[in-house]
C-alpha positions in Angstrom: 0.0 0.0 0.0 3.0 2.3 -0.3 3.2 5.3 -2.4 4.2 5.0 -6.1 5.6 7.5 -8.5 2.8 6.8 -10.9 0.0 7.2 -8.3 -3.4 8.3 -9.7 -3.8 12.0 -8.9 -7.2 11.2 -7.3 -5.3 9.7 -4.4 -4.1 13.1 -3.3 -7.4 14.2 -1.7 -7.4 14.3 2.1 -10.0 11.4 2.2 -7.9 9.2 -0.1 -4.8 9.7 2.0 -6.7 9.0 5.2 -8.1 5.8 3.9 -4.7 4.7 2.6 -3.4 5.0 6.2 -6.3 2.9 7.5 -6.0 0.2 4.8 -2.3 -0.1 5.6 -2.7 0.0 9.4 -5.4 -2.6 9.6 -4.6 -4.7 6.5 -8.1 -4.0 5.3 -7.7 -5.2 1.7 -6.4 -8.6 2.6 -9.1 -9.1 5.2 -11.8 -8.3 2.6 -10.2 -10.8 0.3 -10.1 -13.4 3.1 -13.5 -12.9 4.6 -15.5 -11.1 1.9 -15.9 -8.0 4.0 -14.3 -5.9 6.8 -16.2 -4.2 9.6 -14.7 -0.9 10.9 -15.8 1.2 13.8 -16.3 4.9 13.7 -13.8 5.4 16.5 -11.2 3.6 14.3 -11.9 5.8 11.3 -11.7 8.9 13.6 -8.0 8.0 14.2 -7.3 9.7 10.9 -10.4 11.9 10.2 -14.0 12.5 11.1 -16.2 9.5 10.0 -18.9 11.7 8.4 -16.3 13.0 6.0 -14.7 9.6 5.4 -17.8 7.4 4.7 -20.3 9.5 2.8 -20.0 8.8 -0.9 -23.2 9.7 -2.7 -21.9 8.7 -6.2 -19.4 6.1 -7.4 -17.1 8.8 -8.7 -16.7 10.1 -5.1 -15.2 6.8 -3.9 -11.6 7.1 -2.8 -9.1 5.7 -5.4 -8.2 2.9 -2.9 -11.8 1.7 -3.0 -12.2 2.1 -6.8 -9.2 0.1 -7.8 -10.4 -3.0 -5.9 -14.2 -2.5 -6.5 -15.0 -1.7 -2.9 -17.8 0.2 -1.3 -18.7 1.1 2.3 -22.1 1.0 4.0 -23.2 2.0 7.5 -24.5 -0.9 9.7 -25.1 1.1 12.9 -24.4 4.6 14.3 -20.9 3.5 15.2 -19.8 0.9 12.6 -19.4 0.4 8.8 -18.9 -2.6 6.5 -16.5 -2.6 3.6 -16.7 -5.1 0.7 -17.0 -5.7 -3.0 -20.6 -4.5 -2.9 -22.7 -3.4 -5.8 -23.9 -0.3 -4.0 -24.8 2.2 -6.7 -27.7 2.6 -9.2 -27.0 4.1 -12.6 -29.2 7.0 -13.7 -30.1 7.4 -17.3 -32.0 10.6 -18.3 -34.5 9.7 -21.0 -34.3 12.5 -23.6 -37.7 11.3 -25.0 -39.5 12.4 -21.8 -41.0 15.8 -22.5 -41.2 18.1 -19.4 -44.7 18.9 -18.2 -45.2 22.6 -17.7 -46.3 23.8 -14.3 -46.9 27.1 -12.6 -46.4 28.6 -9.1 -49.8 29.7 -7.6 -50.2 33.5 -7.9 -50.3 34.0 -4.1 -46.9 32.5 -3.6 -44.3 35.3 -3.6 -41.3 33.7 -1.8 -40.3 31.1 -4.4 -38.6 32.1 -7.7 -38.3 29.0 -10.0 -35.4 30.6 -11.8 -33.3 30.9 -8.6 -33.3 27.6 -6.9 -29.8 26.9 -5.5 -30.4 24.1 -3.0 -32.1 20.7 -2.9 -34.6 21.9 -0.3 -35.6 25.0 -2.3 -36.1 22.8 -5.4 -38.3 20.4 -3.4 -40.3 23.3 -1.9 -40.9 24.6 -5.4 -41.9 21.1 -6.6 -44.4 20.9 -3.8 -46.2 24.3 -4.2 -46.3 23.9 -8.0 -48.2 20.6 -7.8 -45.4 18.3 -9.1 -45.6 16.1 -6.0 -49.4 15.8 -6.2 -49.1 14.9 -9.9 -46.5 12.2 -9.2 -48.8 10.5 -6.7 -52.1 11.2 -8.5 -53.4 12.4 -5.1 -53.1 15.4 -2.9 -50.1 15.0 -0.6 -48.5 16.9 2.2 -44.9 16.7 3.5 -44.8 14.8 6.8 -41.1 13.7 7.1 -37.6 15.1 6.6 -34.2 15.0 8.2 -32.3 12.5 10.2 -33.7 9.5 12.0 -32.8 5.9 13.1 -33.2 3.0 10.7 -34.2 0.6 13.5 -33.3 -3.1 12.8 -33.5 -5.0 9.5 -31.3 -7.2 7.3 -30.8 -7.6 3.6 -28.7 -9.2 0.9 -26.5 -7.2 -1.5 -24.9 -8.3 -4.7 -21.1 -8.4 -4.8 -18.5 -8.3 -7.6 -17.8 -12.0 -7.0 -21.4 -12.9 -7.8 -22.1 -14.2 -4.2 -24.7 -12.2 -2.3 -23.7 -10.9 1.1 -26.2 -10.8 4.1 -25.9 -7.6 6.1 -27.6 -6.8 9.4 -28.5 -3.2 10.2 -29.0 -1.9 13.7 -30.0 1.7 14.3 -28.0 3.2 11.5 -28.6 6.9 10.7 -31.1 7.6 7.9 -31.7 10.9 6.3 -34.7 11.8 4.1 -34.8 14.9 2.0 -38.6 14.7 1.8 -41.4 12.4 2.8 -44.8 13.0 1.3 -48.1 11.3 2.4 -51.3 11.1 0.5 -54.5 9.0 1.0 -52.8 5.9 -0.6 -49.1 6.5 -0.7 -46.0 7.6 1.3 -43.3 8.9 -1.1 -39.6 9.0 0.0 -37.5 11.5 -2.0 -33.7 11.6 -2.3 -32.8 14.9 -3.9 -29.7 16.1 -5.7 -29.0 19.5 -7.2 -27.6 18.9 -10.6 -27.4 16.0 -13.0 -25.8 12.7 -11.9 -24.5 9.5 -13.3 -25.6 7.3 -10.4 -26.6 7.4 -6.7 -26.1 5.3 -3.6 -29.0 2.9 -3.4 -28.7 3.0 0.4 -30.2 6.6 0.3 -33.5 5.1 -0.7 -33.3 1.6 0.6 -32.6 2.3 4.3 -35.5 4.8 4.6 -37.7 2.4 2.5 -37.1 -0.4 5.0 -37.7 1.9 7.9 -41.1 3.2 6.7 -42.6 0.2 5.0 -42.9 -1.3 8.5 -44.5 1.9 10.0 -47.2 2.6 7.5 -49.9 0.5 5.8 -49.7 2.7 2.7 -47.6 1.9 -0.4 -44.1 3.4 0.0 -42.7 4.9 -3.2 -38.9 5.5 -3.4 -38.1 8.4 -5.7 -34.8 9.9 -6.8 -35.0 13.5 -7.8 -32.6 15.9 -9.6 -33.0 19.6 -10.4 -30.8 20.8 -13.2 -31.0 23.3 -16.1 -34.5 24.3 -14.9 -35.8 20.7 -15.3 -37.2 18.8 -12.3 -36.6 15.1 -13.0 -38.2 12.4 -10.8 -37.2 8.8 -11.1 -39.9 6.6 -9.5 -38.6 3.2 -8.4 -39.9 0.1 -6.7 -38.0 -2.6 -4.8 -39.1 -5.9 -6.4 -37.8 -7.9 -3.4 -38.0 -6.3 0.1 -34.9 -8.1 1.3 -32.7 -7.4 -1.7 -30.8 -4.2 -1.8 -30.2 -4.5 -5.6 -33.9 -5.2 -6.5 -34.4 -1.5 -7.3 -36.3 -1.2 -10.6 -37.3 2.0 -12.5 -41.0 2.4 -12.9 -41.2 5.8 -14.6 -39.3 9.0 -15.2 -41.4 12.2 -15.0 -40.0 15.7 -15.8 -41.4 19.1 -15.1 -40.4 22.7 -15.9 -41.9 26.2 -15.8 -43.0 28.2 -18.8 -40.1 30.4 -19.9 -39.7 33.0 -22.5 -38.4 31.1 -25.5 -35.0 31.6 -27.1 -35.0 32.1 -30.8 -32.1 31.9 -33.4 -32.5 35.7 -33.7 -31.5 36.0 -30.0 -28.4 33.9 -30.5 -27.4 35.8 -33.6 -27.9 39.1 -31.8 -25.5 38.0 -29.0 -23.0 36.8 -31.7 -23.1 40.2 -33.4 -22.8 42.4 -30.3 -20.2 40.5 -28.3 -16.6 41.8 -28.4 -13.8 39.3 -28.5 -11.4 39.2 -25.5 -7.8 38.0 -25.5 -7.4 34.3 -24.6 -6.7 34.0 -20.8 -3.8 32.2 -19.4 -6.1 29.5 -18.0 -6.4 25.9 -19.2 -8.7 25.8 -22.2 -12.0 24.1 -21.3 -12.1 20.3 -21.4 -15.5 20.0 -19.8 -17.8 18.7 -22.5 -21.1 18.7 -20.5 -21.9 22.4 -20.1 -25.0 21.5 -18.1 -22.7 20.1 -15.4 -20.8 23.4 -15.5 -24.1 25.3 -14.9 -24.9 22.9 -12.1 -21.6 23.8 -10.5 -22.2 27.5 -10.8 -25.6 27.1 -9.1 -23.9 25.2 -6.2 -21.5 28.0 -5.8 -24.3 30.5 -5.4 -24.9 29.2 -1.8 -21.3 28.9 -0.6 -17.7 29.1 -1.6 -16.4 25.5 -1.9 -13.2 23.7 -1.2 -11.9 21.6 -4.2 -12.2 18.4 -2.2 -15.8 19.3 -1.2 -16.8 19.8 -4.8 -15.5 16.3 -5.6 -17.2 14.8 -2.6 -20.6 16.5 -2.9 -20.9 16.6 -6.6 -20.9 13.6 -9.0 -17.3 14.3 -10.0 -13.9 12.7 -9.6 -10.9 14.9 -8.9 -9.9 15.3 -12.5 -13.4 16.4 -13.4 -13.4 18.9 -10.6 -10.3 20.5 -12.1 -11.8 20.5 -15.6 -15.1 22.1 -14.6 -13.6 24.7 -12.2 -11.1 25.6 -14.9 -13.9 26.0 -17.4 -15.7 28.4 -15.1 -12.5 30.4 -14.6 -11.9 30.5 -18.3 -15.4 32.1 -18.7 -14.7 34.6 -15.9 -17.5 33.1 -13.8 -15.5 31.3 -11.1 -12.3 32.4 -9.3 -9.9 30.4 -7.3 -8.2 31.5 -4.0 -6.3 29.9 -1.2 -6.8 29.7 2.6 -3.4 29.2 4.2 -3.2 27.4 7.6 -0.1 26.6 9.6 0.3 23.1 8.2 -1.9 23.2 5.0 -3.3 25.2 2.2 -6.9 24.9 1.1 -7.8 25.6 -2.5 -11.2 27.3 -2.7 -13.6 28.4 -5.4 -16.3 31.1 -5.5 -18.4 32.9 -8.1 -17.0 36.1 -9.5 -19.3 39.2 -9.2 -20.1 38.7 -12.9 -21.0 35.0 -12.3 -23.3 35.9 -9.4 -24.9 38.7 -11.4 -25.7 36.3 -14.3 -27.0 33.6 -12.0 -29.6 36.0 -10.6 -31.1 36.8 -14.1 -34.3 35.4 -15.5 -34.2 32.1 -17.4 -33.8 33.6 -20.9 -31.3 36.3 -19.9 -29.3 33.9 -17.8 -28.7 31.6 -20.8 -28.0 34.3 -23.3 -25.5 35.8 -20.8 -23.7 32.4 -20.6 -23.7 32.3 -24.5 -22.2 35.8 -24.4 -19.4 34.7 -22.0 -18.6 31.8 -24.4 -18.6 33.9 -27.5 -16.2 36.4 -26.0 -13.6 33.8 -26.9 -12.5 33.6 -30.5 -12.3 29.8 -30.8 -15.9 29.4 -29.9 -17.0 32.3 -32.0 -15.2 31.1 -35.1 -16.6 27.6 -34.7 -20.2 28.9 -34.3 -19.7 31.2 -37.3 -18.5 28.2 -39.4 -21.4 26.1 -38.3 -23.9 28.9 -39.2 -22.2 29.8 -42.5 -22.0 26.2 -43.8 -25.3 25.0 -42.2 -23.4 21.9 -41.0 -21.5 21.0 -37.8 -17.8 21.5 -38.4 -15.5 18.5 -38.3 -13.3 18.1 -35.2 -10.2 18.5 -37.3 -11.4 21.8 -38.6 -12.1 23.1 -35.1 -8.6 21.8 -34.0 -7.1 24.1 -36.7 -9.1 27.0 -35.3 -7.7 26.3 -31.9 -4.2 26.2 -33.3 -4.6 29.5 -35.1 -6.0 31.1 -31.9 -2.9 30.0 -29.9 -4.9 28.8 -26.9 -3.0 28.7 -23.6 -0.4 26.0 -23.0 -1.5 23.6 -25.9 0.8 22.7 -28.7 0.1 19.1 -29.8 -2.4 18.0 -32.4 -3.9 15.3 -30.2 -4.6 17.9 -27.5 -6.1 20.4 -30.0 -8.5 17.6 -31.2 -9.5 16.7 -27.7 -10.2 20.4 -26.9 -12.2 20.6 -30.1 -14.7 18.1 -28.7 -15.5 20.6 -25.9 -15.9 23.5 -28.4 -18.3 21.4 -30.5 -20.4 20.3 -27.5 -20.7 23.9 -26.3 -21.7 25.1 -29.7 -24.3 22.3 -29.9 -25.7 23.5 -26.6 -26.0 27.1 -27.8 -27.9 26.2 -30.9 -30.1 23.7 -29.0 -31.3 26.5 -26.7 -33.9 27.2 -29.4 -35.5 23.8 -28.8 -34.6 23.2 -25.2 -38.0 21.7 -24.0 -39.3 20.3 -27.3 -40.1 16.6 -27.6 -37.0 14.8 -29.0 
């Protein structure tokens, strides 16, 4: 478990280093291989770092490198103990582009919720409630009855492992947290909420509360995973086919909602193109963050608080490399700035919105997106690629965009392979700009 010169850069987070110490100190990997699992107490984890920071991995990408390389996951089994093993602990999330968002409205008497400025999971859920999304999901009028932390009580289950042999796990009074619990005449709906798009989620976030509440109510319990991103509220309604099997989660339906917005036309995009001045290329890595929606999600997260680099990785569906890519992309556009907090024995790298970034995020739906388009088109490579797209009425080839990047002398890039990789980001961002015209149409 010693350090190597070719160590994956993801290992350099505080959590990775702390787990590396524990794995070496207690020979965890060998014990997992011998017994199929390893149980570790909170007080043992606390020898190196607070357990709440060491064992909360909402997405597979958040797992420490030392877990990823050996296909390990960690689950709480009580308030003071965890179990480590080759568990299949996550559920993939696939957004169905064929699902057309249903348009909803906020009642006229509600003045304290602005659907264009929802920067936390709780605010998004409040908005979903008052706009009628929750009632529509259940087909009945519902009220919120539960939220926050509670005890799981006792239950057991089996979980799939990478070896193909199910493992039985006993749970005794583990901590459970529910973002929202909604009760109607016939149903009790448990909602796990995330701000931003995700690739997967930890099944435990739905399974533990499901097992708690299915014993406490005679009503049908509906486990629901919810994300709010790019002004779309996406609900994934699941069912557990087998009460005692962690991995029996099955998607029943995806339902999307949005609010009516002033539409963006090609004329609006052309107007931005014609009136935006070109700025010199900054001495910041050129964007390699293909999914601009994920960048917008990050900006919204930063509306609430400045964030440490490791916390972005932990709380967002990113690995360390992606955190660097997307924060650099925000810096390139002048929407995010990086600073340091120096302590006697360490230095924290922090990120916050610039004043321009905060101003843009507070705009209305249409103006917000057109302002992001303006920030992109201030940069010559993106502008030239969009102009080529519009002039030829066809998407430019990657090799042609790579030549544009070479001619623009982007910062610290000089190889053809790298120019072509960066060209992928340019094309994806240009696609997004043009797709703003049809953002909520049926695909």
